[in-house]
C-alpha positions, 0 to 999 in steps of 0.5 A: 345309398344312405350307408355311411362310409367306414374306414374299411369300405373306403380302403376297399373302394380305394383299392378297386378305384386305382385298379380301374384307373390303372386298367383304363389309363391306356385309353382303351375300353370296350364300352359295351363290355363295361356296361354289361359288367356294371352289375357284376362286381369288380372281378368281372369289370376288371376282365372287361377292361383287360380285354379292352386293352387289346380292342383299340376303342377310341379314347373319347368313348373310354372317357365317356364310359369312365364318367358313367362308371364314376357317376354310378359308383358315387350315386350308389355308395354315397362316397364322401370326401374320403373316397373322392380323395383316394379315387379319381375314378369310381367303380361299380360294386354289386349289391351283395358286395356292398352288403358284405362291406357294410357289416361288422363281419369281414368277408375274407374271401372278398378281401383276397379277390380284391387284392388278386384283381389289383395284381391282375390289373398290374397295379404297382406294388406300392399302391397295393401295399398302401391299400393293405396298410389301410386295411391293416389299420382298420383290422387292428381297430376291429381287433381292439373293439371286438376284444373289449366287447367280448370281455365286457358283454360276453355275447355270442355276436361279440365272440363271433366278431372277435374270431372273424377279426382274428381270421381276417387279420391273419389273412391280411398280414396283421402283426403276429403279436397283435393277433396273439394278444387277441387270441389270448383274450379269446382263450380267456373266454374258454374256461370252465368258470365262463362255461359254468356261468353261461354254457350257451356263450361258451358253446358259441365260443368253442364253435368259432375257436377254429376260425380264431386258431385258438386251442379249446380244452377237451372238457369244453369241447365235450361240454359244447357238443353235449350242449348242442345235442341237448339244445337240438333235442330239446326242440322236439315236442313231447308228443312226437313218437321216439322223442323220449329215447332222444331226450334220455340220450342227450341227458345221459351224454350231458351227465357223462361229460359232467356238463354244468346245468343250464336252462336248456338242460333243465328244460330237457329234463322236464320234457323227459319227465312229462314224456316218460310219465305219459308213456308209462300211463299209456302202457299201463292203460292198455296192457291186459293181465291175461295176455301180459306177455304181449306187453312186457317189452312196452311196459319194461321200456316205459318203466325204464324210461320213467326211472331214467327220466327221474319221474317224481316219486309220487307218480312212480308210487301211484303206479307201483302196485299196478306195475308189480302186478303186471310184472308178477303175472308176466313172470309167472306166464313166461316161466310156465312156457317152453322158454323157446321164446327167449325174448319173452322170458328176458322181458319178463325178468327185466320188468320184474327187476324194474318193478323190484319184485323179490321173486326175480332172483328165485325165478332166475335160479329156477330157470337156470336149473330147468334149462340145464336139465332140459339141455342134459336131457336133450343131449342124452336123447340125441346120443341114444337116438339121433333123429330130426325131432331129437336134434331139433329139441337139442338145438332149441335147448341150446338156443334157450340156455345160451341166452338165458342161463349160460353154463359154458361147459354144459353148452359146449358139451351139448353143442359138441354132441350136435356137431357130432351128428353132422359129421357122419355119412348121409345117404339119399334116405337121410336128406329130410333129416339132413335138411332139418338139422342144418336148418336148426344148426344156427340156433345151436350155434353149431358148425355145419360141414360145407358139404351139408350146407351145399346139399341143403341149399341144392335139394329144394332146387331139385325138388322144384325142378322135379315137379315141373311138367315133362312136356314143356321145353321152355323149362329145360334150362331150369331143369338142367341147371338144377341137375348140374348143381346137384352133380356139382355138389355130389348130392346123393341120388334122392328120389326127386333127383331120379324123377328129375333125370327121367323128366329131363329125358322125356322132355328132351325126347319130346323136343327131338321128335317134334323136329323129326316130324319133317324129313332131313332133305327138307329141313331148314337152318332153324330145323337143324339148329333145333335138332342139334339143341334137342340131341345135345339135351337128350345126351346131356339128360342121359338118353341112351344110344339105344333109345335114340336108335328107336327114333328116326334121327339117324335117317333124318341126319343122313338125309340132311347131310346128303342134301347139304353136300348135294346143294350149294357148296358155299352154304357152309353153315348148312354143311357144318350143321349137317355134319354136326347132326350126323356126328350126334346121331352117329350116322354110319357113313359120316366119316366117309363123307367127311373124307370125300368133302375134304378131297373136294375142298382140296381140289377146289382150292387147288383149282382156284389158286391156279385160275387166279394166278393165270387170269386176273378177273373178278370171277377167278379172285372171288372163287379163290376167296370162297374156296379159302373160306370153305377150307377154313370153315369145313376143316382143311389143314391150316397149312393148306388154307394159308397156302391159298391165302398166300396165292390170293395176296400175291395177286395184289402185288404189282402195277395196275391200270384202269382196266384192272379195277373190276379185278381189284374191287372183287379182290377187296370184296373177297379179302374178308372171305380169304382173311387176306391182307390188302395193300392200302393203295388198292383198298383206297382205290376200291373205296374211291370207286364206290364214292364216285358211283354214289356221287354220280348216281345217288341212290334212289334217283336223287339229285346230284350234289355237286360239292360231293361229286367234286370232293369225290373226284378230288379225293380219287385223284389224290389217291392216285386212282387211274382214269377209270370209267367211273372217274371219267363219268364223274368228271363229265357229270360234274361239268354238266351240273356246273355248266347248268348252275352257271347258266342259271346264275348268269340268267339272274344277273346277281353278282354274288351268285355268278361269282360263286357259280364261276368258281365252282365251274372252274373247279369242275372243268367247264369249257373256257368258252362257257366261262368267258361268256359268264365273265362277260355277264358278270362284268356287265352286272357290276 
């Protein structure tokens, strides 16, 4: 409330006030809406007043609300005579909006919102223009003051305010000439001279240049980015792990872009020296001369960091002897080894270079000679006797030479020799050799034929599966998967593959014999499914017909087929399973029984068609549906099945009465079996019959729900359902329930209950005498 009014604040409130006055001028407002919106700011208040225009609230209430708004606004903002002169009515502003208006930084988003609210409220263009003019004048003043401040004080706040004033002027429509003058002043702050004098100020100016739409020289962009990195990294403590690489990275970037020196950069360089010195002393203190190769990486990084950080010469000279001792010992130990651990050799050479050892160049020359001699020897050994051992040695020699002493011609010739050995023919006995040479091919950077890559990946799967127990059926999927993969990639018949096939056959026969402990005529559907799976597994595993013949599978299959054909003829799943088992078991009379079944199916379908056409009963149409399904599932020609379906659909054409409903409902129920189309009208009738039954006699003996019953009756009549027994029963039940409800309501003498019960009773068809009696009670109760 103590906030002093500013020209921009006055203009803003003036704009808001005329918007409110315009919206409320028609004398309508929703008082509660306005009260709720008081703390929400101008846009919400405007929405409330817009709704009020259609609400027709009395004018006295509108005036009271306006007075309350005016009192609240003046009390909150302490507006002086300038505000009173332009605003007849006040407006409530939210606390965050007051704060945005009071600061020296213009909230451009709220400027747009204010003008949008004025336009939405229907303010005349001249009033909006007047408000915009007032804001332009204030922004011109701000442009002038912030430009001067930026030139004289060169503070981060000043340049930020100038950028904000330029952006606000652009948004509100200040003349471009005035904006360009301000941009020119901003541009003058973006020079190398200014940056050299005050890099932090320049970085801040670069950061806000986009808001002012000012182009920044590329060099200053680089300087600003490097400065920000220096400043951010400089906040990391020296003791924090990983700080030194970040210090050095930021310093390196600053040097690369030739950034001028600054207190922040000097501070970071000092921190880097402290951190690098600590790292170097730490590495030297716990390194062991006898096992120096373990510490080569750490020592190298510490010395390198110290040199990059420009640790004082006095410090470096104090430890130079110790560093050289470690470097010399590390180089000797690394050169004495096999050179297979190339990282150790590289770290030893790096430390030797950093320590300034004169022996480093001699060591490199000796290393090169040694590695190339080893490479030539390994290549010759492979050419003379290609074995797993010689190929491994050649791969290791290639790996070391490629990293430590690269001679393109010699390396290429050695790699060619390695790849040559991968291009031959591999037999089952060569698989161990094949796996090892493929394994080391990556070290030699040699190309491996795709077939060998596949074999190398598949062989472990086969070896694992071959080790599985032969009496565990749960492992069959994994065993078959390994076998299938081996066959797909053409893996040679290694010993493990032979073992896998043998175990698969044994496991499959175990599963088969487990099912065969029962007799075929007593087998369940699950037994039949298990037998089919076991037979398929046995055949897939390569169990011969001769071996299968030694089991009782054919006797079992024959008995199961005979039982299925003699049983329920509509148990199609069982019959199908029985024929599948008979085929897999190679039962001798399977073809004859299939032919006899076909004749039986044809006769059944022919009889079903004739009976359905002759007599429209639930039994005949249901039997035809079952006969069609049996023919479809058990292999009748498609043309014969289609002919049966056509006869089925023909029975549903024509006019029907209530007496035909049992037939029609059976036809709808059996249409799925026959895969037949049912006219929508008949399908709708069958659905209505089900709804009527459920509504008349709810499942579980529940109470009848009258609304549901009436809806079922109404829907049935709308669907054109004939007056079936179910429809008549539903209507009778509806009258009974409605009459009872009406009697109960009249006994209560409650007007509304009687009225509701009467309405339902009329809809249910309660006799007129009962209705008149209830009306009399209703008239007496009024």
